[in-house]
N, C-alpha and C positions, 0 to 999 in steps of 0.2 A: 564634260561638266566639271566645274571647279567649285569647291566649298572651302571657305577659310574662316577662322575665328576673328581675324582682323585684316582690314584692307587699308592701304595708305597710298595716296597718289603722291609720289616723291617730287616729280616735276612734270610739267607739260609746256613745251615750247613750240610756237607756231610763228613762222615769219610772215610778215605782211608789210604793205606799204600803202600810202595814200596816193591816188592818182590826182591829176590836175583839178578834178571836181570834188576833191576831198572824200571820194569813195574808197573804202577799205578793200584792198585786193589781197586775199590770203594766198599764201604759197603752200599748198598742201603737200608738195614734194619735199618740204623741209620740216616735217613734224618730228619732234623728239619728245619721248615720254618715258617715264618709269613708274611702275606701281610695285609695291611690296606687299605680299600677302603672308600672313603668319599662320602656322598650324593648319596645313592645307591637305585636303583630300582631292585627288585628281581621278576622275572616272573616264576611262577611254571607251568603255563599252558597257551597256546595260547588263546587269546581272553578274558582273565581274567585280572583285574587290578593288578598292582604290589604291593608287600609289599615294603614299603619305610622305610629306616633306615638311621640315621645320619652317622653311621659308621658301617662297617662290618669288623670284624677281622677274617681272615682265617688262621688257625693254623694247621700245619701238624707235627705229632710226634707220635712215638710208633705205627705206622701203622694205625693212626686214623686222619681223617680230620674233624676239628671242625669249625663251623661258629658261631661267637658271634655277635649278633646284638645289637646295641645301640639305644634305644628308637624307636623300630620298630612299624609301624602302618599298618593297612590294611583298606582302605576306611575310614581313620580317626579314626579307633578303635585301642586302645592300645594293643600291642602284647608283652609287657615286659614279661620276663621269658621264651620266646620262644627260641628254639634252633634247630639246625640241626647238625647231626654228622654222619659220615660214617666210620665204622670200617672195617678192613681187606681189605684195598685197594691193598696191595701187598701180593702175596703168593697164596697158593692153596685154602685157605678157601674162601667161598663166601662172598662178601662184604655185610655189613648190614647197612641199612639206618635207622637212628633214626630221625624222624621229629616230633617235639612237638611244636604245635602252641597254645599258651595260649591266649585265648581271652575271655573277660568277656563282653558280649553284649547281648542285646535283639536280637531275631531272627526276622529280618525284611527283606524287599525286597533286600537290599544291601548285607546282609550276606548270605541269602539263595541261591543266585545265585552261 
């Protein structure tokens, strides 16, 4: 679940063409989009604190959904260099989730929960 104070659709591009009968044929394999969210809370699991980030860029292109976090933190711990990516969202291949949370912290009661 994601909650933000502001949401903006930066761009959305979808290729298409007209056939000989003037019917619009959309090419869903070539969608490109970007949304920008400000002051974001990202909840990965119920009853756990959120990851907080100043900005979240959500970019879709080439059948891949990428989440770029700006200055993310978890319980005040720095999560810079962390990312989330989902490949193969459209088509017959199984979707693949890449979740990389980069945290350099001592293991204490906050982190171990």
